[in-house]
Residue, then its C-alpha position, 0 to 999 in steps of 0.5 A: m470108779p472108788e480106788a480100791g485099799p492098798r494090798t498088803f504084801p504076805g509077810p516071809p516064811a515062820p522060823p522052823p522051831p528050835a531043836p530040843p537044848a539036850e541035842a543041839p550042839a553048843a553054839a560057839p560064842v559070837e564075839t564082840p570085835t575090839v580096838q585096843v585104844p592105849v590111854p596116854q599117861g603124859p610124855l613117854t620117856e625113853e625107857p617107861d616104867a612097868g605098870p598096870d595095863l592101862t588099855v581101854e577096850v572099846s565096841a566096834s559094830v561090824p557092817r553088814p555084808r549086802t548081797g549082790f542077787i537074791g535067791s541060792r544062784p546068782p544070775t545068768y549075766e554079769a554084775e556089771p557093763t559089758a557091751l556098750p551102745v552102738a555110736r552112730p554119726g549125728e547121733l550123739a546127743e542120744l546116747v544114754a548112760d549107763t546109770v543115772l543117779d539123783g537125790a534131794r531133800y525138802g520139807t519133810c522128805t527125803l529123795r532118792a530115784a536111780s536107773v540102771r541098764g538091765d543086765s540083759a541090755r548090758y551083755r547085748g549093748e543095747p542102751r537104757r530103756d527107761a528115763l529117769l527125770t527129776a526136777r523143783f518148779g518154784h520157790d519157797e514153799t509152793a515149790l513142787v518137786l516132779v519125778a517122772v518115769a518112763a520105759g520104752s516098749r522092748a521091742a521098738e528101736d527108737a524105745h529110749l528116745a520115746a521114754a526119753d521125750a515123754c519124761h521132758w514132754i510131761a515134765e514141761a507142761v508140769c512146769r507151765s502149770h506148777a503153781r495151779l498144781s502147788e495148788d491144788i495140792r496144799s488146798g486138797r482140790r483132788g477132783d481138779l489135780k485129777s482132771g487137771l493132770h490127765r488133760l498134761t499126760d494125754r497132751t504128752y502121749g499125742k505128742l508121742r503119736a506125732r512124733a511116730a508120725e513123723r518117723g514113719l512109725a506106728p505109734d505102738e513103735y514110739t510110746a513109752t508108760l509114763r509113771c510120775l511123782l508129786v510132792p511139795a516143797d510145804p512142810d506141812c502138806r504130806t500129800r504125796v500125788f502118783f499120776g501116768i500110764g501103763g506097767g509099772g509099780l506103787f507100794r509103801l512101806r510102813d512099819g516094817s511092811w510093804q503095801d502095794l498101792e497101785p490103782l485098780l483100773p478097768e480094761p483098757a477103753a480105746v483111743t479115737g483120733a488121729p494123733v494131733v500134736g498138743f492134744g490127746s485122745p480122750p475116749a468119746v465118753p468120760e466116766a466118774t467116780e464117786e468122788g466125782d472125778r473124771l477119769t477122762m477128760d471132755l475138751g468139748i472139742t465139736t470138729a467136723p467128720p472127717l471125708v475119709e475114714e481115718p485109722v483109729p489109733p491102738p488102746v491104750e491104758p486109762f489113766r492111772f492117779r492116786a493121792s495119799v497122805a504119807r506119815a512119818g516113818d514112811t517110805l513110798l517107792l515108784a518103780s519101772p516094770g524092771l523094778a515092780e515085777p521082781m518086787r511082786g515076783e520074788p518075796a524074798l527081794a521085798h523083804e530084803l529091802a523091807d529090812r535095809w530100808s526100815d532104818a530111822e535115815p534113808p540111805g545114801l546115794a551109792a547105797f541107794l543104788a546098790d540097793t535097787q541093783l539087788r539081781v534076781t534070777g529071771y529078771a533083767d531088765d532095766r530098773t528103775g526105782v524112786a524112793v520118797w522117807e519121810a522124816 
């Protein structure tokens, strides 16, 4: 199935026409703040002679205030963390921080990444179900930067553990194959890249199903959405690769407007086979796109039919993949469901982020964290956002 082009966000509503000059009251002039800077004229004496005023007026810019929420009223929950998750003996290594912040600069791009516990989880003392992992594999121009974002199921008790496992396992798989993946990206071998990443993602979900069986849980009780971004460190390569499974968002800010790059997919295909450590369970019949890329992997492994019919795991969403070439001035945003939903459902948030991120210089870590925490009434889930600014 060929990939659809980006879907551009609708622009902000046009402002109302100004009132006639005769009826409009005179607007108060806006004064630029000045700082009085005295100009030294040599050593001072105890009784200096009175002379002309030699002060110089220097214009001082006033920083634009940053609002803490979008809309006419603030959200119901408090803006700052309240209750901590419960800690138990022997499980202290499983504690998750309220906020994770990271960043880097390689080649022509600057990376910013943040994951924040949602207002609802902060109020109830629940752990952050979103997981974020950033890693660099290799050295010099052949290095490959991976950002993995996973979101655990809202109803599952161990959702934060499943999300962390998904990020760690896909990172380990990419680490082992990073040299080949980096070469495929820089050489433009899209078909090999897509099939290879699908195989690695499939194995990750096979491990999740195996871990669920170890814990005595159903597969849908220990799973997570997984969305990844691969960025080569080579400054001459502007190809950015997205892949994963599950909901979320992939957006691009270009020329002041957001474009929705989320790949359009057919209905999910049923998964067959029991969970096997190290391997996933692709659909029986792989589908091919017009470019000849396989959406699923046929490993060609024949097995004898089981003596006892095994239960079929629940369906999973299809593999998602998109490779795009960035332009100078672009900003690519990879979002978890908690950030993607308000980006699509509240245009004011998309417009505000477009305004803040349209500057030539990317924001610092603290400013990026503040931007991703812009609150919107009705959206209280965990938020994870990864943005890449192209120089």
